[in-house]
N, C-alpha and C positions, 0 to 999 in steps of 0.2 A: 164274911169270909173268915174262916179260921186262919190262924197264923200260918204262914208257909211252912211246909214241911221240909226239913233239911234233906235235900237229895244228895245222897252220897253216890256219885257216879264213879265207881272204882274202876277206872280205866287205865290199864297199864299199857300205854301204846308202844308199839315197837319203834326202834330207832329208824327203820326203813320208812315207816309212815311219817315220822316227824321230819326227817330230812327231805322227804319228797315234797313237802308242802311249801309253796312259794308265797309271795305277797298277795294281798287282797286286790281284787280287780278295780279297774277304774270305771268311772261313770260312762255308760255306753252312748251318752248323748240323748237328748230329750226329743219327744215327739217325732221320731223318725220311724217310718214304716219299712225302711230299707234294711234288710238283714245285714248285720255287720256294719252298720253305719259307723261305728267306732271299733275297728279291728284290733285296737291295742289290748282288748280284753282277752283275746284268744289264748294268751299265755297263762291265764288263771282259770283253767277249766274252760268249758265251752269248745268250740271246734275251730282249730287253728287255721284250717283250710277255708271255711266259709266265713269266718269272722263272727260267728254267733256269740254273743257276750256271755260272760260268766253269770250264772244265776245269782251269785252273791252280789254282783254290782248293779243288778237291776233295781230301779226304784219305781215300784208300782204307783200308777197314778200320774207320774211324771215322764217316764220313758215309753217311747213307741205308742203314744195314745191314739194315733190314727192308723195303727196296724190293722190289716184285714186278714182274717183267718176263719177257718171253720174247723173245730176240734171235735174228735170222738174220744170220750173218756169212758174207759172200762172200769167197773167198780163191782166189789162183792157186797156193797150195801144196797141191795135191792129194795130195802124197806123204806129208804128215805130219798129216792130218785125224784119222786114227784112232789116231795115236801121240802125237806131241808136243802137238798141240792138245788132244786128249782129256785129257792129263795136266794141261795148263794149266787146263782148264775145271774139273777135279776140285779142283785147289788154289784156284782162285778162288771156288768154291762153298762152301769152308770159311769164307770171309769173308761171301759173299753166297748163302746157300742158296736164296733165292727168285728168283734170276735164272737162268732156263734158257737155255742157249746152244746153238744148232744151227748147225754149219758146213756150207756148201755150197762145193764146189770146182768151178772152171771151168778147163779145160785151155787153151782159146784165149782167155785172159783179156782181153787188150787189146781185141780186136775185139768179143767177145760182151758184155763189161761196158760198153763204150762205147754199145752199142745199148740195153742194158737200163736204163742209168742214166736215160733219159728218161721211164721209168716211175716213178711214186711208190711202187710197192709191191715194189720189188726186195728189200728187207730193211732192216737197221738199220745195220750196219757193213760197209764194203767197203774194198778197196784202191783208192784214188782214181786212176782212169785218167788217165794223163798226157796223153791226147788232149783233155782238157778244158782250155780256155784259162783262165788265172788269173781274169780278170774274170768269167768264168762260173761259177766254183766255188759262189758264193752261191746260184745257181739250183737247185743239187742237194744242197749239203752245208750242214750247220749250223755256223755260226761258233763254234769251240770256245773261243777265248779271244784275247786281243790278243797280238801278237808279243812286245811288251815283257815280258809276264808269264813267258815261258819261254826266251827266246833266250839268256839268261845261263847257263842250265842244261842246255839241249838242243842237241846237234850237229844241224845240218841243219833247224832250225826254220823257215827261210824257204822250204823246198821247195814247199809247197802253201799259201803265205801270200799275201794280196793286200790292199793298202792298209791294212796294220796288223793285219789279222785272220788268224788261222790257221784253215784248213779241213782240214788234214790233219796227223797227228802220225806222224813217221817210225817205221817198224817196226824198222828197223835201218839201218846205214850200210854202203856197199860201197867198199873200196878197189880201184881197177881195176888189175889186173895179170894174170898168166898162171900157171895151174896147170901144174905139171910133176911128173914122177916123179924123185925124187931119185937112186935107183939107176940108171936110165937115163941121167941127166945125168952121173953119176959114171963110168959106163961109156964115155961120149963124151968124158970128160976135163974135166968141169966140177963145181966145188964152189960153195959160197956165196961163195968169195973171187974167182972169175972168171966169174960169169954175165954173159951179154951185156947191154950197156948201150946199144947203138946198133942201128939196123936191120941194117947190114952184119954186125955181130957176131952178131945173132940168126940170120940166114940161114946164116952159117957153123956156128952152134950146131946148127941143124937138119940141115945137111949131115953133121956130125960124128956126129949120132945115126944117120942113115941109113947111114953107112959103117961105124960100129963097133958097132952093136947091130941087133937084129932088130925094133925097135919102129917104129910109125909115127911120124915125126918130129912132124907137126902134124896134128891131127885137126880137120877143119873143122866137124863137125856140120851140114853142108849141108842134109841132108834134113829135119832138124826144123824148119828155117826160122827160127824166132823166136831160136834160139841165136846165129845169125850176127849178129843185131842188136847183139851184145855189142861188136862192132868199133867202133861209134859212140861208145862211152863213153871212147874213148882219144883223141879228137881235140880235147879241150878243154885243161884246164891242164896235163895230163900231156905233151901234145905241143907246147905253146906257151909254157909257164911263166906264162900270162896268165889269171888267173881271170875276166876280163871278156870272153874271147874267145867263149864259146858264146852267151851271152844278150844281149850288148850289141855287141861288135865285129863278129863274124862276120855277123850279119844286116844290117850296114851296109857290108860289105866286098865289092868286086867281086873275082872271081877267088879266092874263098876256098879253093878246093881246089888251087891252082897249086902247083907245085914250088918251094919255098923254097930249094932248092940245098944244104941243110945237114942233111938227114935229120930235119927237124922238121915239125911242122903235119899237117894232115889228109892231104895227099898221101903223106907218109912212112908213115902209119899203114896206109892201104889198100894201099900198094904192097907192104908185107910179105906180105900175103895173096896178091896177084897173083904175086909172085916165088916164093913157096913153092909154089903150085900149078904154075906154068909149069916149075919145076925139079924136079918130081916128089917134093916133100918132103912131100906130104899122102897121104891114103888114095887107093887105086887108083881107086875109084869114088865120087864125092861123093854121088850119088843113093842109095847103099846104106848110108849111115852111120845109126847107131842110137843115139839119145840115151840111152835106159836102158842099152843094151848098152856104151856107151863108158865108163861109170862103173867097172865091174869091169875093163875092159881097162886103163885108166890105173892102177888099183889094183895090177894084176898085172905091170905093166911092159910091155904091149903097145902102149902109146901114150906118146910122150915129152911133149907139151905140148898144151894146149888153152887158147884164148883166152876166158876167162870171168871175170866178177866174182867177188870173194871170197865171195859167197854160195854158190858151188858147192864150195868146199873141203870142207865137212863131208860133202856127198853123196858125194864121191869118196872120202873117208876111210872112210866107212861101207859102201862097195860091196864090200868085201873084207877079207882079213886083214892087209893092209899099210898100215894108216893112217899109220904113221911115214914111209912113203915118199913121201906126197903133200906137195909144197912149193908155195909161192907167191911168185912174184918180180914186181918192178915191171915195167911194160911197157918194152921195150927203146928208149927214146928219151932223148936227153940234149939239153938246151938250154944252149949255152954251157959244156958240160962237166959240167953238173949234171943229176941225175935228179929229176924231179918225178913225182907220181902224182895223178890225179884222185880225189877221194873225194866221195861224195854219198849222198843218201838212196836207200834202196830204196823200194818202194811205201809210201805213207803211209795210215794209217787215217783214214777219213772216216765221219761219221755222217749218215744220211738226214735231210735237211731236213723231210721230211714225216712222220717218226716222231713218236709221241706223246712228251709231256714225260717220261713215266716211262722210256720206252725210250731217250730221248737221255741222261737221266742215267745209266741203267744201262750204256749203251754207253760213256760217258765213263769211268765207273768201271773197266769192263773194259779199255779201251784204256790207261788210266793204269797199271793193274796189269800189263798185258803189257809196257808200255814200261819201267817202273821196277822191277818185282819178278820177272818171269818168267825173266830171263836169256836171252831169245830171241836177242839179238845174239850172246852167247857160244855158245849151242847151235848157231848157224848159221855160226860163225867170222867174223862181220861186225864193223863198227865200233860201238861201243856208242853209244846215243843220248845217254845221260847224260855230260856233259863230265867228271863227277867219276870215271868209271870208266876203268881202264887198258885197253889194247888186248890182244886175245887172242894167245897164243903162235903161232897160225897166220899172223900178220902180222909175225912177228919180222924178216923180210927187209926190211920197210920202216922199220926203225930207221934214223934219220938221213936218211930220204927226206922232202921236204917235200911234204905232202899239201895239195892246193889244192881247195877247193870252188867251184863256179861261182858267181859273183856274180849275185844276182838282178837283173833289169832294174828300173829306176825305174818307178814307175807309169805314166808317159806312155809307156814303151816296153814295157810289160808283155806285149803281144801280138805285138811285132815279130818275135821269133824264130820263133814258131808260124806267123805269117802268111807270112814268107818261106819257111820250110820246107815249108808246105803248098802254096804257089803254085808253088814249084820242082818239086814232086812227087818230090822226093828222100827226104823223110820220115825225117830223121835221128832216131834214138831212138824212132821210132813205127812203123817197118816194117823189113823185112829184105831186100826185093827188090833194093834197090840194092847191097847187099853180095853177095847171091847172083849178081848180074850179073857181079861180078868173076870169080867161079869159072866161071860158064857162058862167059864170053869166052875164058878159057884153053882149057876143054874142047872147045869148038865152033870155036875160031879165028875167031870172028865179029867181034872188035874188039880193038884193043890197049888197053893200060891208059891211055896218053895220050889216045886217042880217047874213053874213058870220062870221063876228067877234063875234056876239052874240052866234052863234052855237059853235065856237071854245072855247070861254071863258066858256061856259056851260059844255063842255066835259072835258076841262082842269081842271076846278074846281073840278069835280067829281073825277078825277084821283088824284088830290093833296089831297083831303079829304081821299082818300083810302090809299095812300102810304107815304104822307109826315109825318115826326114826329109830333106828337101833343104836343103842349106846356101845 
């Protein structure tokens, strides 16, 4: 294991959040299948009326060991339901033999789950759709605990928290960088010592791959659609060195997509894609890309790089015999000569607010086991949720890179980013069509990059004028 990377979670928490947090919960009592057998926990998250205990107070393997429940878990990870998740369930059932767990996978998760969540009977545990605004979380999800109870121990604890209550527990964390094939990079003249750190250097890197190898320099994964949404993850702290940018500053800023003139910010991120496509440094036919097919291709050296979060590393390693050839590098933007990288939660586990008390308790026990005991983050090459755990070797290239988590907006601005984002119809981190538009513009010759940016700025500015607080 490489030495742990210093994780700089630059969180500037609002006074409202800090003062709303109470003390940690008490032990809910052991071996009780009766919901709320220790109702003193209800004041620290959980349900004050039913006595469902706080997530933070539960001790997996000691509490509620004879509880009986049948859970339905909805997941976007359709690829590991019958393998990884099946193994997890078997291990968990050694501790809780009377909790039956059934997984259901959804391929088009963001859209389909957003629709299904309005029904009370969708299941017991799901990955909380990011389309749900923070103030609305309590309409659908059980308040698991107070933020103060877990934020000292959990990375990304604020991701699905609102007004001091946690509604979602991070499944794993993602460092935002680029997957690449090491042998292809070496053939093009690059090693860990001289990997690109700026947009111009990255475009030259792609050109060298094209000139010196037979690999596709950059594979866009255009046809899958959702994969292109990955580009949105790089326009925050990694491109600005400002953890406040995404949730606080950007939704109050006019011309947020404008060229900063120094190779930083959102403009620089998306321009890498535009330039790569326009210079012939991507696949010949974007509409013919194949998500499942690209995995063995990069494993075998037929692809140089793909822009995806660290969650994808293990999938590419397992797609062929050349796992050691798969590397991960920080996104090529430097601010003032220093590289930063965004890090944040992947989907968070949420518990159905309409579930029975027994199912809520059983759900929290399983979530806590997944988070703290399953090694899911390591299995997927992600950032561990527990702060006490070191980073996996797959993120060795981030050693010495400052990782920034987006600062959560204070309560009074909790919906500002989503309001501006929705009103502008750009749909950052919620849709992929705006990123696909960049590729389509080059292929069809319909518009220039600066014309796209001008349109985005105009729509963003109008939304800021409507929703941002007026000075």
